[in-house]
C-alpha positions in Angstrom: 0.0 0.0 0.0 1.2 3.5 -0.8 1.2 6.6 1.3 -2.0 7.9 3.0 -2.7 11.4 4.2 -5.6 12.1 6.4 -7.1 15.6 6.9 -9.1 16.1 10.1 -11.7 18.8 9.9 -14.6 20.4 11.6 -17.8 21.9 10.1 -17.0 25.1 8.2 -13.2 24.7 8.3 -12.7 24.2 4.6 -11.0 20.9 5.2 -12.8 19.1 2.4 -11.6 21.6 -0.2 -8.0 21.5 1.3 -8.1 17.7 1.1 -9.2 17.7 -2.5 -6.6 20.3 -3.6 -3.8 18.5 -1.7 -4.8 15.1 -3.3 -4.9 16.7 -6.7 -1.5 18.4 -6.3 0.1 15.2 -5.0 -1.8 13.0 -7.4 -3.3 11.0 -4.6 -6.7 9.3 -4.6 -9.2 11.4 -2.6 -11.8 9.7 -0.4 -14.6 11.4 1.5 -18.2 10.1 1.5 -17.1 7.7 -1.3 -15.4 5.4 1.2 -18.7 5.1 3.2 -20.6 4.2 0.0 -18.0 1.6 -1.0 -18.0 0.0 2.5 -21.8 -0.2 2.3 -21.6 -2.0 -1.1 -19.1 -4.5 0.3 -21.0 -5.3 3.5 -24.6 -5.5 4.7 -24.1 -2.3 6.7 -26.2 0.8 6.1 -24.4 4.0 5.1 -25.9 5.8 8.1 -24.5 3.2 10.5 -21.0 3.4 8.9 -21.0 7.2 9.1 -22.1 7.1 12.8 -19.3 4.7 13.7 -16.8 6.8 11.8 -17.9 10.0 13.6 -17.8 8.4 17.0 -14.5 6.7 16.8 -11.9 8.5 18.9 -9.1 8.4 16.3 -10.6 7.7 12.8 -8.2 5.8 10.5 -5.5 5.7 13.3 -4.5 2.1 12.6 -4.2 2.8 8.9 -2.1 6.0 9.3 0.2 4.6 12.0 0.3 0.9 11.2 -0.8 0.1 14.7 -4.1 -0.7 16.3 -4.4 0.9 19.8 -7.9 -0.4 20.6 -9.9 -3.5 19.9 -13.0 -3.0 17.7 -15.7 -5.6 17.2 -16.9 -3.4 14.4 -16.1 -4.3 10.8 -16.1 -0.7 9.5 -12.4 -0.1 10.3 -11.3 -3.3 8.5 -13.4 -2.5 5.5 -11.9 1.0 5.3 -8.5 -0.5 5.1 -9.6 -2.9 2.4 -11.1 -0.1 0.3 -7.9 1.9 0.6 -5.8 -1.1 -0.3 -7.7 -1.8 -3.5 -8.3 1.9 -4.4 -11.4 0.9 -6.4 -13.5 3.9 -5.3 
C-alpha cells in the first residue's frame, strides 16, 4: 500500500476543499463520502451506520495511518476502510 494522508476537519473549516486540492496536487486518490458508500456496497451495513461509527471513533483511521491498532474494535467498519484503501477501487 502506498502513502495515506488524512485531513481532520470540523464543520465550516474548509478541510474538504483543502483535502481535495492536496490530493490533486500530490496526485493521490481522494476519499470522502465515497469510502462510506464503498463499504456499504461490500457489506450488509447501512451507510448511516457506517457514518455514525466513523464519527464516534476517537481516532478515525488511526490504525491505517500509524500501522498500529491501539484499541480492539468488534466493528467491521475499520477493517473495510483498510480494504477499500488497499484496493483503491472507489
